[in-house]
N, C-alpha and C positions, 0 to 999 in steps of 0.2 A: 849645242845646238839645248841640250837636257837644260844647259845651266838657264839657258832663256825660259825655260817653262816653268822655273822652282817659283819666283815670285808670282808668274800670275797664280799657281796653284794652292800658294798661300792665300792670296787674294779669295779667291775662288771658297775656298775651304771658310773665311771668316766671315763672307757674306751668306754662308748656307748656316753659319751657327744662327748670326743673328736672327734670320728668317726661323728658323727651325723654332726658337725659342719664341719669337711671335707664334707659330702656329701650334705651340705647345709640346713640341718636340725638343729632346734633346741629346745631346751627345758625349758619352759618359769619358770625357778627354781628362777628367781630373778625378779623383776618389772622392771627395769632398762636396761633388755636385749632382748625388743622385735626387730623385723627386721627393720634395716631402708635401704635406698634406698642404693645403690653405687657408695661411690665418683665419682669415675670416670664419670659414668654414668648422676652426677647431674651437673657435670661442663661442662657434653656434652648439656642437656639441659640449660644449661644459656647462652653457644655459639650458641646454637640455636636460641635463642633469641635476642639476639644481631643482630643478623641478620633480626631480622622482626619489622615493626611499628605497633606498637598498640596503637592507636588514644586514645581508651577510657579504658585504663589500665585495658583490659580483666586478663590480666594474670599477675598482679600485686602479688599473694602468691608467684610467680618465686622469686619474690626481697629478700622475707622472710630467714633467717637460718634454718628453719627449716626443718621436713624430704622433700623432693622433692617428695615423694610418696601421701605425702596431698594437692602438688598443682593442681592445675586447670588441669582437661584432663587429669592426670598422674595416672595409676593404676599400683601397682607393685605383683611381686607376694609372696605371705604369708609366702612363704618357702627360698625362697632367696634373695631377697628384690630388685632383677633385674626388671627394668620397662619393662613390657609384653603391656601395653597397651598407645597411646597417641591419644587420642581424642580432637581434636582442631576443631572440625566442628561448622561453624559460623552458626548464627541466624539469617544470612540471608535468609536459610531456608524456615523458617514458622515465622518470625517476620516481622512488616511492617518496620519498623524503625530498624536496627539493630544494636545492641552495643557491641557484642560480637564475632569481627573480627580482623584479621589483617592480615600487606601485607606486601611487600621485597621477600624475597629469603626460599629458602628449604637448609639452610646449610649443609654441608658434615658433622658435627661434630655429625649426627645421625647415623652415620657409628659404633660410640659408644656403640649403643641400639643392640648389638648383639640378645638380647633375646626378641625382640620387636616381637609382635603376632598379633599386631592390630593398622592400622596408618591409621585414616580419619582426613583430612586437608581440606576437602570441605568444597567452598562457601565464599572460602577467595580469596584474591587477590593479586594470582603474575604475575600479567599480563605482557605478553610478554618473561616470564623465562623460561627457556628451561628445557623439564622432567630430576629431581634430577637421572643421569643415577646410581649412587652409593647405589639408592634404591634396585636395583638387588643383592646387596650383603648381603640383611638383610632375609637370607635364611629361618629364622622361621616364617618372613609373611602369614598370614592365611586371613588377610582381611586387602586390600588396595583401599582407594578411594581418588582420585586424582581429584573428581568431580566436575566442576564449578570453578574453580580456574585458571583459561586463561593462562596456560604455553600453551607452543607454540615449534613448532621443529618437532623433528621426535621422533618414542617411540624405546628406547634404545634395543639390542639384552638382554641386562644385565638378563630383567624380564626374560627370560629360567632357570634362577637360583634358581626362586621362587615356586620350586616342591608340595611346602605344600599350596599353594594359593587356597583358595575355592572361593574367592568372586574378583571382582579385577572390580572396578568404574571408566573411566575414562570420564565420558559422558560431554558432552558441552564445550569442550575444542576444537572451533573451528577453532584453528592456529594450532594444531595438527596433523600432518600427521604420517601414516606406510609406508616406503619404504623397510622391508624387508621381507615383503610380509608373514607376521606373521610367519616368522618358530621358533621363540619363542614362539610360542601360544602352540605348539603341544608340548613340553613339561611338559605345566602345567595339568598335568593329574590327579591331585586333583580338579579342578576348577568345581567348579558346576551353579556361574554365573557369565556374563559376560556382561558388559553396556560399550560399544564405541559412544556411541549417538552424534551423529555428529563433531567423528573422522573424517577427511580424511580418507579413504581407497581406494580413484580412481586408485593405483598404483597396488593394490593386485591382482595376477593372479590365479583361480580357488578356493574363497576363500570359496565354500560351504564346499568343502572334507577337509580343513585344522579344520573348525569347529568341524566338525563330529568325527575328531580322539581325540577329548575330550571324556573319556569315561566316565566323572561322570556328563560333564556337562548338567545342568536343565532348566537355565532361560540365554536365547543370546539375549540380544538388539543391532541391528547395524541399529537404525534410520538415517537417512538424512548423511547416511556412504559415499554416491559417489558411490553408487556399482551398476555394472551391471552385469547383467547374463550370464555368459559363455557358449561354445554350451554345448550341449547334450551329444557330449562324455563323455567330464571331468566331467557335469554334476553325469555322471549316475556308474562313475567309483567306488564309496562306495555303491553300488546299494545293497548290502547283507550287511551292515554297521549297529549292533542296536543301536539308539540311546535313551538315557533316556529321550531327550528333550523334558520339558511341557512347555515353557513358549519360544517363537520364532516371535520378532518385527523387522521386518524388512522395515517399511514405512519411505516413502519419500525418494526413491530411485530410480536406471533407472532400474529396472525390468522387464523384459517381460515373458513370458507364458513359458516359458521353463525352470522358476524355479520349476513349478507344478513337471516337470519328478523328478526332484532333491528331492522335499519334500515327494514325496507319494513312493519313492521307499526310502527313507532314515530311517524315522518314522513313528510310528504307537501310540506314545506315545503324542501327542502334545493335550494339555489343552485348551492352547491359542494362535491363531494366526492370526496376524495385518503383513496385504501386502500392507495396505493400501497407495493411493498418489503414487506408481511407476506407470507404462507404461505398464499392463494387458489390450491385446488388444485381445479379442478371448472370447469366453462362459465358462463359468462357469464350470470346469470337472465334472462329474457324480462322479468319484473319492473321493470325499468329502465324499462322504456316508459311507467310511470303516473307516473313521478316529474316533474312536466307544467314546474315550474318549475327544474329543472336546468339550470344553463349550463355548469359545466365538472364533465367527472369524468374523475378519476385511477385508473385498477387499473396502472400500469406496476412491473415489478420483482417479478412474483408469477409461478404456476405456473397461469394459468388456459387451458385448452384447451377447441378446437372449433372454431366459429365467432363469425363476430360477428352478434349479434341482429338480427333485420328490425325490432323494436321500436324499435329506434333512429330510425328514419324519421319515428317518433308524435312526437318530443321538437323540440317548435316553438322552446323557449328554447337546447335544446346548440349553444354556438359552440367548445366544445373539449374532443374525445373523443383520450385518449391509452392505447394500451394498448399502448405497446412494453414490450419483455423481458417476453416471455409464452413458452407454448406457442401459440399459437393457431397455426388452422393452415385447410386448406382455401382453395377458390378465391375470390377476390375476385370475381370476378363474381356469385357466389351473393349478394352481400351488398348491389351495385350494382344487383342486377337489377330489386329494387326502390324504386329512387331517384326517387319520386316525389310521397313525403312533406316534410313543412314542415322537415324536417333539410336539405334541398336549400337552402334558403335562408339557416339559422341557422349551419349548422357554416360554421367559420372556421380552425379548425386541428385535423387531422387527423392523429395520430401511430402509427402502429401499427410501428414498427424494431423488429430484432431478434426476430423471430416465426419461425413456420413456414408462411407463404402462399407458393401457387406458382399456379403458370399467368400471363395475361398480366394485365398493367394494363388495365383495362377502361377503354374509348375515352368510357364513362358517367361519368368520375372530372370529364369535363368539365361536367357539370350541374352539380356544386358551386360555383356563380355568385360566393359571397362568400370561398370559401375563400383564406387567406391563409397558411398552413402547410401542405405537403405533404411528409409523413416515411413512405415505405415501402422505408429501408435497410435491409440484413441481413436480407433473405429468400430466399427461393428462386421469386422471379418470374423470369419468360423471357419472350421476343415483342420486338414493335417497339411502340416509341413515335414517334407522329405527331406533326404539327402538330394534328391534329385531337384530341389530347388536351386542350390548350391552349388552343384557339379562345377559349373561353368565362373563362377565369382572366385575367380582367383586375386582378383585385388580390394575387394571386399574388405574394407574397413572401418565401417560402423554400422551394426542390426540394430534395429529399433523396431521390437517386434511387440509390444507393452500393449497393455489395455485392452486385448483382441480377447478372441474365444478359439484361438489358434492352438492345436493338439502338435506340440512337436515330439517325433519319432522317429528316432534314429535309430540303424544298425548299433547292436553294441561296440563295434569294431571299426566304426565312422572316424575319418579323420577329414576334418573340412580341409579345403586347397587355399582356404584364406588364415591370416592372421590378424586378428580384430583388435583395435586400440579402444569400442568403447560395446557393451551390450545390456540392450534391454530386452528382456521376456518378461518380464512384470504380468501377475495375472493371466500365464499362459499356462498353457499346464504339461509340464517337464517329468513332473514325479510317476510314480514314486519313489523311484529312485535317482540319488544326486547325478545329473547329467554329466556321463566319464568325457565327453567328448573334450570339454573347459580345459581336460590335463592337456589338451594338444595348444592351447592358447597364452600365448609368455609374453605377452605385449599389452594385454588391455589395462587402462589406465580408471576405466568403469564397467559394474559390475553390478545388474540389477535381474534378481530373479525371484524379487518379492512374491507373494502371493501365487506360489507356482506349483502348489500341491504336494512338494518333495517332503517323503517321510522317511529319512534316513537319517544315518551316522554322518558328519562332512568329515568325510575322508582327510588321512590324515595328508594327502599328495595336495591338497587343496589350498594349504597354508603356505605352500610354497609360491605364493604367487607373484605373479610380477612385482618388481622393486618400484615400477611407477604405478603404484596403487592408489588414487585418490579418491574415491566413490564404491564403499561396498553396499548394499543392500538385498538383505536375504531373511525380510521379514515378514513375517505371517504365513511360515510355513509348519512342520513340524520338525521340524532338526532335534536332533538330540546327542549327547554327550559332550563332551568339556571343550570348553575356549582353549586355543592353543595361545603358546607365549608368540605373540609378535614379535619381530623386532622391526627396529626401527628403520634397517633400512630397505624393509618391502611396504614401507608407508611413505609415500611422499608429503610434504609437507600441507598441513592444511586440509588430510582423509579426512573422510566422513564415513562411518562404521554404522549399520542399523543392525540390526541381529536380533530384534524386540518380535515377542510374540513367538516365540518357540519353546524348546523344552530341552534347554540348554541347561544343566547343573552342573552341582561341584563350587569350588573357591573359583572367583573370579583373578586367574594369573596375574602376576609382575611381570609385563610388556614393557621393556623400555621404548616401544612405537606409540605408547603413548603421548611422549613429547613431542610428536607430529600430528596426533589427531587432533581437529578442532571439536568433533561432533559424535559422542559416543552414545548408543543407544541400547540396552541391554535388556531394557522393562519387559515386562511379562513375561520372564523366564522362570526357573526354579534355583537362581543361583542361590548360595546361604553363606553364611561365614561374614569375616567383619570384613571391610571396606580398606582395608591395611595399604594394599595396593596404589595407592595414591601416594603415601608415604614415604614410598620407597622410588621415586621420580627426586635427582639430587637438581633438579634444575628447574626452571621454568618451563610450564608447557605451552602447546596452544590453545587449549583447550575453551572453547566457547559454549558449550551445551554436553551437560551429561546426564542421563536420564537412565536411571537404575532401581523405579518405580515397578511395582509388585511383582517382589520379589520375595525371599525371608531371607534377606541380610540382616545381621546381630551385631551386637557390639555397640559400642560409642562411636562416635565418627572423630576421627582423626582430626588434630590437630595441628595439620599443615597445608590449611587453604591458601596460606601465601605462596606454595607453587603454581597456583590458578589464577593469575592477578588479571587473567581478561573474560573469567569466568561469564557470561551471559544467562544463562538458564540449568539451575541445578533441579533435580525433581529424586527427590529418594522418597516419597511418597508410601504407603503399604507395604511397611517390611518389618521387621524387628527392633530396630534401633532403640537404642536405651543409654539414659545418662544425660548431660548437660549438653547444652552445644556449643561449642567451644569460644571465644574470643575469637580466634583467628578468621571466625568467618565474617567477621567484619572486614577485616582486609580484601573483600570481594566486592571491590568499590563500583565494577561496571555491572553490578549483577540485575538483572531485572525481574527475573521470576523463579521464587522459592518457594519447594513444596517439600515441606516434611510432615505431610500428616497421617494420621492412623500409625504412628510406630508409640513407641514408651518413653518420649524425651520428658526428662522431667527440670525442675528446676526455673527460675525465672530466664525474660527472655532477656538476651546479652545485650548491655549498655552498645557494645560495641558495632553492632547491627546500624545502628544511626548513621554511621560510613557509609550506607549502600542508599545511597540516595536515591539511584534511577528505580530503586524496586518498584514494579508495576503490577506485579501481585506476590503477595506473602498469604502462604495456606498452611497453618500450623496445629489444625483442627485434631481432634481423636489424640491426643496426647496428656498428659500430667502436667503441664505446665502450671507455675502458679504463679501468687503475687499479686500486683496489679495491671489494669492494661496499662503500658507504658505510654506516659502523658508525649513521649518525645517522637511516637509515631506521627502524629499530626503535624509535628512541625520539621524533621527531618526529613520526612519520607514524601513531598509532594506530590510527586507523580502517582500515589497509589490509587490505582481502579477496586483492586480485590483485595479483602481483610479477613480474612480467615481464622479465628480462634475459638472456632466453637467445642464444646464438649473437653474443657482443662478444668482446670481448676482455681479461675481466677475472681478475685473478690475485690472489693472496694468499690468506689464509683466509677460513672463515666468520666472520662476524661475531657473537658473541653474543646483541648487542643485537636481532639479527631473533629470536628465541626472546621476546620482547616482545609481537608483534603476533598478539595475542589474537586480534584474529578473522582471521587467514589463513585462507584455502580453498585457496589455488590458489598455491606456490610455484616457478617454472620459473628457477633457474640454469644450465640446460643448456648444452651446446655454446662453455664456455669456460676457462678455465685455472685454475682455482679447485683449493688445493694442501689440504693439511693434514684434520683431521678433521672428520665431521663430529658438528658439538657436543652432549652429552649434555642438554642442554636441550630438546632439540627438542618433547619430550615437553608442553614450556608453549603449543605453540601449539592453546588452548583449541577454536578454533571445527573441528580436525579432529579430536574426539571428543565434543564435542557436539552434539546434533540442534538445529542454528543454519543456516535456509536463507536467503543471503541473495539477495532478487529480483535479478532481472539486468534490470527496466525499472522505470527512477529516477525517480522524479517530483522536480522540483525547481523547479516553476512552478505556479501552479494549473492552469494551460491548458498546459505542456508536459511532453511524457514522452520520454524518449531510451530504449527498447531497445539498452545494450551489448552487445558480443561478446568473445572472445578466440580466437585460433587459438592452438590447442595441439595438441602432439605427441602424439597419442591412439590406441594401437593400430600405432602404426610407422608413422601418418600423420597429413599436418599438417590438422587437424579445426575447423572454423570451430563454433564452441557461440553459442548465444543465447539462445533462451529457456530450454533448461534449465541455462544457466549457474549459475544459483545453486546447483543441486543438485551440481557435479562439486567435488569435495574432493580435490587433489591432489600429489606432489611431485617433483619432476623434478630432478634435478641429476647426467642422467647425462652422459659426455664431459666429462670434467674427470678432474683430477690426485688424487682425494679417497686418502685410505690409513686406515687404523684397522682395528678394526670398527666392524660395524654398530651402531649404539648401542642397548641394551637399550631405551630409554623411546623408543623407535618402534611398540614394540606399542601400545603407550597413544593411540595416534591410531584409536581403534576404527571411525573415520566415514571413513578412507580409503579413496577411490574408487581410485584409481592411484598407484603408488610406482615408479620407473625410478631406481634406481642403475647402470645399468648403465657399462661401460666406464671404468671407473675403475683405483685400486689398492688395494682392500677388501679383506682376509682376515679370517680366522676361519669362525666357524659359521655356519649357518644356525638362529635361533633356533628350538626346541622349540615357543616361544610363540605363534607367527607365525600361527595358528591366532586370536587374537584379532582380528585385523586383517580381519574377518568380512564386511566390506562390498565386500573389496578385488574388484575385476573387472580390473586390469592389475597384474602385479607381473613387472618386466624387472630381474633380478640380473646378467644376463650379461655376460660379457667382463671379469669381476674376479678375486681370487685366493683366491676362497672355496674351504673344503673339507671335509671329514666328510661326512657322508651328508645325505641332506634327511629333514628330519623326519615323522614317518609324519602328523604333525596338518595339514602342509600340505593334507591330501587332504578336510579339511574346510571346506577353502572352497568354498560352493556356489557363489559368484555368482562365481568366477574362470573367464575366458574366455578372457585369453590371457596365457602362462608362458611365458618365456624365462629358462633357467638357463644358457645354452651358456657354453662356453670361460672354464671355472672349475677346481680341482680338487677337485670332488665324488668320490665313493666310494660305494659296498653299492651296495642295490638301492632301485631307483625305487620310492617308496612303490604301492600297489595303491588304487583306488577308481575311481569312474566319473566324477568330474571330471579325474582324472590322465590317464586313459587315453586322454579324449577330445585330450590334445594330441600332434603327432606328434613324430618323432624328433629336428626340430633344434632343439625346446624344451629337452633336454638332449645335446646333442652336442657335442664337443671335452671331456668329461669323462671321459678315458682308463680312469678306474676307476672307472667307471657301470655296471649292468646291471640288466638287467630289461626288460619291454618297458613303454614301444614302441621302446627299440632294439633293433637285431637281435642282441646277444652277450646270449646267457642267464647268468644268475647261476650260479657252481658253489658246491652245497650244503657246509656245513662238515658232516665227520664229527662232527665235536665240537664241536658252536656254544657259543660262550659266551653264556651269559643276563645281557644288562640288568638291572639293577634300575630297571625303568620306571618305579616310581613316584619312584625320585628320590631315596632317601634311603639314606642311608650307612650302610656294611658296619660293627658296631659289635661283629663279632663277634673270636676270635682267631685270628691270623691260620692256625695248625694246623688247628684246627677245621674244613676245607671240606668242600664239597659230598661229594667223593668219602668223605671219614672217614664221613660218617653211609649214605653207600651201602655200605662194608664193612663198616660194625657191624652195619646191618642185616640183611646175607647172611650175618654171623659168629654172628648169634644164632639166626638159622632153624634153620643145620643143626646148631647145639649142642643146639638145644632137640628134635631129630627124634631125636639122638643117645641124650637122656635118655629120649627113650618107647622106643623100643627095648629098651633094657637094662633098663625099668622093666617088658619084658612077662613076667618072670618072676615077678612081685607084683604082682596085679591090685589086691588090698585098694589097695596103696600109689600106683597110676596112680589109681584112682579119686578118691582122695584130694586126689594132685598134677597132675593132669591140666587140673579147673578152673579152676585158680589161676595156673599156667603158660600155658594158654589164652590167659589174660586178658589177665597180663602181656606177650605175644608181639604180641598184637592194637595195647595201648595204643602200644608201643613202635613197632612198624610205622608207627602210623598217625602218631605224632610224627616218625620219618624222613619218611616221604612229606610233610609238612607244610613240613619242613626245606626237600626238595627243590623242592617248589615256591614256597617261599617267594626 
């Protein structure tokens, strides 16, 4: 019997094998029958690759003849062999130096991949290329990610065909615009996650209801999409809609408080809500207390007012509450007085910094037993902080109390119940003794106890801090003693150390930890001796900012700047350094701010500095540099904003190349021995006639910024400009040996605030067009050889608050005007031929004044036909006319006929004569 079944079984097996092949299945009866990719799809992938640029041969496996299912980024169906998964996400997303990325364009050949369910081309560079419309025909797609690809244009309506799509990510394509009012979106009924961060949605009307029509949507991110809130009537259309939305991020838009109406009527399932950096100008609604699932609420960066609603205490799931950067006010005790709800147990992160809260920090803050981060910095809190505030905060990791008027008073033997990672107590009163409780903290990576009224020696135990320290700020105290030798094992990479404005003294020690430091500020202390510690480093450092200004450091500069290739800021001003600037300083090709003023440097400015083409500020004033002002400054340092060479020994003439500095705002070459004329091309200094404001705060690293400053002679006094430095536009060429006339082109520099050309040998007139310098606040032309009258137009300079024209050869009457009369006599003294207020010598009126042609047109009349001629002619005509009239009394009829005619002629002629006199 069994033998009868064998043929039947073999036949059945054959039929199943044939049908299985048609259905897309395969039995692995032979070792060489494994499913391979479809040839048509293989060719489509190769064609797709031809449109790409692959600089690092990331897709080299695609060049092989093997199965395309084994290629980089490709996955095929185990059953059919069709390509279902194309993942070419660049490693730009997680690697510092990407090696896996492509450029070019997205080819339509991908249309052949009709079984594709997953497409990820994110973080590649398709800059400026249009959105690939054909993707709307890949109807089996469930996952589409084109984020960070720099595609541009409009989003195609064909995306409406992707009804199976679960996740759509288009974020950070900021040249991408939606012009179809999101009509395509409502067809994506399976969509659970939508991220359009930075896509331009400004043209979309009633967007809230569009997204609420997606029944499966859980995650929605529309950050920085230029969204505005529509009218409340439109927002309430779907008031009864049921939404599964759990994450909603609308940060960085133009939403107003009407968004709350839509929000509370549309969903109650929110877990994470982000509305930061919008235009919310109202109090925080109590209705937030009804969002029972809420775990994270971010409302920072708005203009919210009032206090914190007590309804928050009912949110049993709320773990993070961020209300920073608003206008919230009131006493925190009002909010904490109800600290009995379930929020007590759930809250982990509480951030209310940069608001207007007043009063003390209540002790009941300690009832938040699960609190991990407390940030109340930058408010107006005052009062005492004691051990009791923190007795129950055993899980606290981050504590920010800075920029308040709080007094921290802990018992001497207090041991905190927590181990902090971040500590910010700046501008709180911790002193005068160094806070001993810090010795118990072993894990912090950030410590800020600046401006804390500490007047003490830094204890030896302090330098044995956490090995992960990356930020240390103890500036503006009265710390004294020596600086310890810091080990590299104690400092994290790119550490920032600020010990400025204290009373630390002695030598700056060599510490190998400098190799990990990105910013070191030891300025305004009492350090002395050389800076040889810089040369004891045997390998390049990470140093980007070095500020040793305002100490008593001495000796020559070390010749080892090649070890600091990434230095951006170098400030050695106000010390006792001497000698020449070493040539190796030219290796600082990244440097932007160079301050070497008020030292004893000598010699010429080294030509190697022309390699420092990124320089924005170079201040070498108050030294003994000599030689000519280097012409290469104007060509090799194109970004220069401030050039300060005052009080040196420079000679020669001003190089014409300086006129190439189009960003220059401050030119200070005063107190030198420069000869020659002021270049006519000075009008080319573009930044001095354009409304361009250069920031004085330079951010050169994601975590580091430097507030630069300059010491300038302003209104006769040395003034330090810092926050307002970017507003100053000035030229100071005083105390040199310049001669010739003041170039007419200087009046083109209409944004000049200060002009000082005093104490030179300049001659000629003061131009009547000086009124074009309407922003001038300070003008000093004293002690030159200027002559002629002071132009009347100078009285138009309404911002002028200091004027000095003394010790010249000016003559005539001082112009009248409210602004001019406010200056005292010293502004015009030592001009013997000058008269009028405020000088004591009055002007003698000329009985025969010569009237000047104020309009500046040349007199084109014949020299014989003078104004006197017209006067005599007019008088003669009048006398003759009346003689005729007397004679004609004998003939009344003749008089009546001629009188009218002669009178008309007389009046016309007199009028013409008077017009000539007036002209």
